[in-house]
C-alpha positions as CSV (number, residue, x, y, z in Angstrom):
1,M,-108.1,-147.0,47.9
2,A,-106.2,-150.2,48.7
3,E,-107.8,-153.5,47.5
4,T,-109.1,-156.2,49.7
5,T,-106.5,-158.9,50.6
6,P,-106.7,-162.4,52.0
7,I,-107.9,-162.9,55.6
8,A,-105.2,-162.4,58.2
9,V,-103.4,-165.5,59.5
10,P,-103.9,-166.6,63.1
11,G,-101.9,-164.2,65.2
12,G,-101.8,-161.6,62.5
13,R,-103.5,-158.3,62.0
14,Y,-103.8,-155.3,59.7
15,V,-102.3,-151.9,60.6
16,P,-103.1,-148.7,58.8
17,V,-100.0,-147.2,57.3
18,G,-100.2,-144.1,55.1
19,D,-102.2,-145.0,52.0
20,T,-102.5,-148.7,52.8
21,R,-102.6,-151.4,55.5
22,L,-99.7,-153.7,56.3
23,H,-100.3,-157.2,57.6
24,I,-98.1,-158.1,60.6
25,V,-97.6,-161.1,62.7
26,E,-96.3,-160.6,66.3
27,R,-94.4,-163.1,68.4
28,G,-93.0,-162.8,71.8
29,Q,-93.0,-159.9,74.3
30,G,-90.6,-157.1,75.2
31,Y,-88.5,-154.6,73.2
32,P,-90.1,-154.2,69.7
33,L,-88.1,-155.5,66.7
34,I,-89.6,-154.7,63.3
35,V,-88.5,-157.5,61.0
36,L,-88.4,-157.0,57.2
37,H,-88.4,-160.0,54.9
38,G,-86.5,-160.6,51.7
39,G,-87.7,-160.8,48.1
40,P,-89.1,-158.6,46.7
41,G,-92.4,-160.4,46.3
42,L,-92.2,-162.6,49.4
43,D,-93.7,-162.3,52.9
44,H,-92.8,-162.7,56.6
45,T,-93.0,-166.5,56.2
46,T,-89.4,-166.4,54.7
47,F,-88.2,-166.3,58.3
48,G,-90.1,-169.4,59.3
49,D,-89.7,-169.9,63.0
50,Y,-86.0,-169.3,63.0
51,L,-86.2,-166.0,64.9
52,D,-88.8,-167.2,67.4
53,P,-86.3,-167.9,70.3
54,L,-85.8,-164.1,70.5
55,G,-89.4,-163.8,71.6
56,D,-88.4,-164.5,75.2
57,S,-87.3,-160.9,75.4
58,L,-88.3,-159.2,72.2
59,R,-91.6,-158.4,70.6
60,L,-91.0,-159.6,67.0
61,I,-93.1,-157.7,64.5
62,L,-92.9,-159.6,61.3
63,V,-94.1,-157.4,58.5
64,D,-95.6,-158.3,55.1
65,Q,-94.2,-155.3,53.3
66,R,-96.2,-153.0,50.9
67,S,-98.3,-155.0,48.4
68,Q,-96.7,-158.3,49.6
69,G,-97.9,-161.2,51.5
70,R,-101.3,-160.5,53.0
71,S,-100.8,-156.7,53.0
72,D,-103.3,-154.6,50.9
73,R,-102.4,-154.0,47.3
74,T,-101.4,-150.5,46.3
75,D,-100.6,-148.6,43.1
76,P,-97.4,-149.9,41.6
77,E,-96.1,-146.3,41.4
78,T,-95.6,-146.6,45.2
79,W,-93.5,-149.8,44.9
80,T,-90.1,-148.1,45.7
81,L,-87.5,-148.6,48.4
82,V,-88.0,-145.0,49.5
83,Q,-91.8,-145.6,50.1
84,M,-91.2,-148.9,51.8
85,A,-88.6,-147.2,54.0
86,R,-91.2,-144.6,54.9
87,D,-93.7,-147.4,55.6
88,V,-91.5,-148.6,58.5
89,V,-91.7,-145.2,60.2
90,D,-95.4,-145.0,59.6
91,L,-95.9,-148.5,61.0
92,A,-94.0,-147.7,64.1
93,A,-96.2,-144.6,64.6
94,S,-99.4,-146.6,64.1
95,L,-98.2,-149.1,66.6
96,N,-97.3,-146.3,69.1
97,L,-93.8,-147.5,69.4
98,K,-91.7,-145.0,71.3
99,E,-88.5,-147.0,70.9
100,Y,-87.8,-149.9,68.6
101,A,-85.2,-151.6,66.4
102,V,-85.4,-152.7,62.7
103,L,-83.9,-155.8,61.2
104,G,-84.0,-156.4,57.5
105,H,-82.6,-159.5,55.7
106,S,-81.7,-159.6,52.0
107,Y,-84.1,-157.3,50.1
108,G,-85.5,-156.3,53.6
109,S,-82.0,-155.1,54.5
110,L,-82.1,-152.7,51.6
111,V,-85.4,-151.3,52.9
112,A,-83.9,-151.1,56.4
113,L,-80.8,-149.4,55.1
114,Q,-82.9,-146.9,53.1
115,N,-84.9,-146.3,56.2
116,A,-81.8,-145.6,58.3
117,V,-80.5,-143.1,55.7
118,D,-83.8,-141.3,55.2
119,F,-84.9,-141.3,58.8
120,P,-81.7,-141.3,60.9
121,G,-82.4,-142.0,64.5
122,A,-86.1,-143.0,64.0
123,A,-85.1,-146.5,64.9
124,A,-83.0,-146.9,68.0
125,Q,-81.0,-149.6,66.4
126,T,-80.8,-151.0,62.9
127,I,-79.6,-154.5,61.8
128,I,-78.6,-154.9,58.2
129,S,-78.5,-158.7,57.4
130,N,-76.9,-159.8,54.1
131,G,-77.4,-156.6,52.1
132,F,-75.5,-154.0,50.0
133,P,-75.5,-150.2,49.7
134,S,-75.4,-149.9,45.9
135,A,-76.6,-151.8,42.9
136,R,-73.1,-151.9,41.7
137,Y,-72.5,-154.8,44.0
138,L,-74.9,-156.9,42.0
139,A,-72.1,-157.7,39.6
140,W,-70.8,-160.0,42.2
141,V,-73.9,-162.3,41.7
142,G,-73.2,-162.9,38.0
143,E,-69.6,-163.7,38.6
144,N,-70.5,-166.2,41.3
145,L,-73.1,-167.9,39.1
146,E,-70.5,-168.5,36.4
147,N,-68.5,-170.6,38.8
148,F,-71.3,-172.2,40.7
149,E,-71.1,-175.9,41.2
150,P,-72.5,-178.5,40.6
151,V,-73.2,-177.5,36.9
152,E,-76.8,-178.8,36.9
153,L,-77.6,-176.5,39.8
154,R,-76.0,-173.6,38.0
155,Q,-78.3,-174.1,35.1
156,Q,-81.3,-174.5,37.4
157,V,-80.5,-171.2,39.2
158,A,-79.8,-169.3,35.9
159,S,-83.0,-170.5,34.4
160,S,-85.1,-169.5,37.5
161,W,-83.6,-166.0,37.4
162,E,-84.4,-165.6,33.7
163,R,-88.1,-166.5,34.4
164,E,-88.5,-164.0,37.2
165,A,-89.4,-161.2,34.8
166,S,-92.3,-163.2,33.3
167,V,-93.6,-165.1,36.4
168,E,-97.4,-165.1,36.6
169,T,-98.6,-166.9,39.7
170,A,-97.7,-167.3,43.3
171,E,-97.1,-171.0,42.7
172,Q,-94.5,-170.1,40.1
173,V,-92.8,-167.8,42.5
174,N,-92.6,-170.6,45.0
175,E,-91.0,-172.8,42.4
176,L,-88.4,-170.3,41.4
177,L,-87.4,-169.6,45.0
178,S,-87.1,-173.3,45.7
179,E,-84.8,-173.7,42.7
180,Q,-82.6,-170.8,43.8
181,L,-82.1,-171.9,47.4
182,P,-79.0,-174.0,46.7
183,F,-77.2,-170.8,45.5
184,H,-78.0,-169.1,48.8
185,F,-76.5,-171.8,51.1
186,A,-72.8,-172.1,51.6
187,D,-73.2,-175.8,50.7
188,P,-75.5,-176.1,47.7
189,L,-76.4,-179.7,48.9
190,D,-77.0,-178.7,52.5
191,P,-79.7,-181.0,53.9
192,R,-81.1,-178.1,55.8
193,I,-82.4,-176.7,52.5
194,D,-85.3,-179.2,52.5
195,D,-85.9,-178.4,56.2
196,Y,-86.1,-174.7,55.3
197,R,-88.7,-175.4,52.6
198,T,-90.8,-177.2,55.2
199,R,-90.5,-174.6,57.9
200,T,-91.4,-171.7,55.5
201,A,-94.4,-173.3,53.9
202,G,-97.6,-171.3,53.5
203,A,-96.1,-168.1,52.0
204,V,-98.3,-165.7,50.1
205,N,-95.9,-164.6,47.4
206,S,-96.5,-161.9,44.8
207,A,-95.7,-162.6,41.1
208,E,-96.5,-159.0,40.2
209,M,-94.1,-157.6,42.7
210,L,-91.3,-159.9,41.7
211,R,-91.8,-159.1,38.0
212,H,-91.8,-155.4,38.8
213,F,-88.4,-155.5,40.6
214,A,-86.7,-158.1,38.4
215,V,-86.3,-155.6,35.6
216,Q,-84.9,-152.8,37.7
217,E,-82.1,-154.2,39.8
218,Y,-84.3,-155.0,42.7
219,G,-85.0,-151.5,43.7
220,G,-81.8,-149.9,42.6
221,I,-80.5,-148.9,46.0
222,E,-77.9,-146.1,45.9
223,V,-77.1,-144.9,49.4
224,E,-73.3,-145.7,49.7
225,D,-72.5,-142.0,49.7
226,Q,-75.2,-141.2,52.3
227,L,-74.3,-143.8,55.0
228,G,-72.7,-141.1,57.2
229,R,-76.2,-139.7,57.9
230,I,-77.1,-142.8,59.9
231,S,-76.9,-141.9,63.6
232,Q,-78.2,-145.0,65.4
233,P,-76.0,-148.0,66.4
234,T,-76.0,-150.3,63.4
235,L,-75.2,-154.0,63.2
236,V,-74.1,-155.3,59.8
237,L,-74.3,-159.1,59.3
238,A,-72.8,-161.1,56.4
239,G,-72.1,-164.6,55.4
240,R,-68.5,-165.4,54.3
241,H,-69.8,-167.6,51.5
242,D,-72.7,-165.4,50.4
243,R,-72.9,-165.5,46.6
244,A,-75.6,-162.7,46.5
245,C,-74.4,-160.1,49.0
246,S,-70.7,-159.9,49.3
247,V,-68.6,-159.4,52.4
248,A,-67.1,-156.4,50.5
249,A,-70.6,-154.9,50.4
250,A,-71.1,-155.5,54.1
251,E,-67.7,-153.9,54.8
252,A,-68.7,-150.8,52.7
253,I,-71.8,-150.4,54.9
254,A,-69.9,-150.9,58.1
255,N,-67.1,-148.5,57.1
256,G,-69.6,-145.9,56.0
257,V,-71.9,-145.8,59.0
258,P,-70.4,-143.9,61.9
259,N,-71.5,-146.2,64.7
260,A,-71.5,-149.6,63.0
261,Q,-70.4,-153.1,64.0
262,L,-69.7,-155.8,61.4
263,V,-70.1,-159.6,62.1
264,I,-69.2,-162.2,59.5
265,F,-70.6,-165.7,59.9
266,E,-67.8,-167.9,58.6
267,K,-69.8,-171.0,57.8
268,S,-72.7,-169.3,56.1
269,G,-73.9,-168.2,52.7
270,H,-76.9,-165.9,52.2
271,M,-79.1,-167.7,54.7
272,T,-77.2,-166.7,57.8
273,F,-80.2,-167.0,60.2
274,V,-80.6,-170.6,59.1
275,E,-77.1,-171.8,58.5
276,E,-75.7,-170.5,61.9
277,N,-78.9,-170.0,63.7
278,E,-77.7,-170.0,67.3
279,A,-74.8,-167.6,66.6
280,Y,-77.1,-165.4,64.6
281,L,-79.6,-165.1,67.4
282,A,-76.9,-164.6,70.0
283,T,-75.4,-161.8,67.9
284,V,-78.7,-160.0,67.4
285,R,-79.6,-160.4,71.1
286,Q,-76.3,-159.1,72.3
287,F,-76.4,-156.1,70.0
288,L,-79.9,-155.1,71.1
289,T,-79.2,-155.4,74.8
290,S,-75.8,-153.6,74.7
291,S,-76.3,-150.7,72.3
């Protein structure tokens, strides 16, 4: 049985999904868009209010994924990309969604990509935002860290990553993520970093989940040779200056999926939906209304 979790936030609710309950927050009305957060170990709060303008025509379903955020805790044996991908299908069924789209960013994009491979056509459209199709692309991260400037921030980011495998509390997770943010913006000194911290306050982060995945290549996604199975229109988004998820990885996804479109945000790093917010929203809106 799933364990009891914190009380739902205003506007949020629990939805039975297989062996557990997922906590979701819904904003807007219209065509359903299931939104999967990054991490692992984070929650829907990582999107702040940056996607909210889409609510004029979309029903944003912001999900706290399995054992994360306010969702019920489950057996760690179920903490896999394959299971989280299945959770998306089960969530859609529980919500009686006949047609819907899925958007995943960062770690959420790995879940979305696994979902598209394992359940082709279940979602009418899939959006892969700043992701990769194979763990081999993680080598890119280390190479970028070696050259990351300024040096003091390089040391800060390196130290925070080393501490992920031993993190104990939600507060420590918050601290680590805050220390890593400069690496994820094209400009490590971008003043919008502080604004992002403010607009994403109130997260319920999971130290246990972060520890779990920090020692196994964050889920070990390996679907590069299976991308041809994806049948739905797929939008692949990337930041030209992303130090975590390379443009080459995005190109590999777009080249492997039969009906894929690739959009690169030329002024962004990993935080595309923050760094080029208006362009990001316009791209997502156009894709969902034209495909």
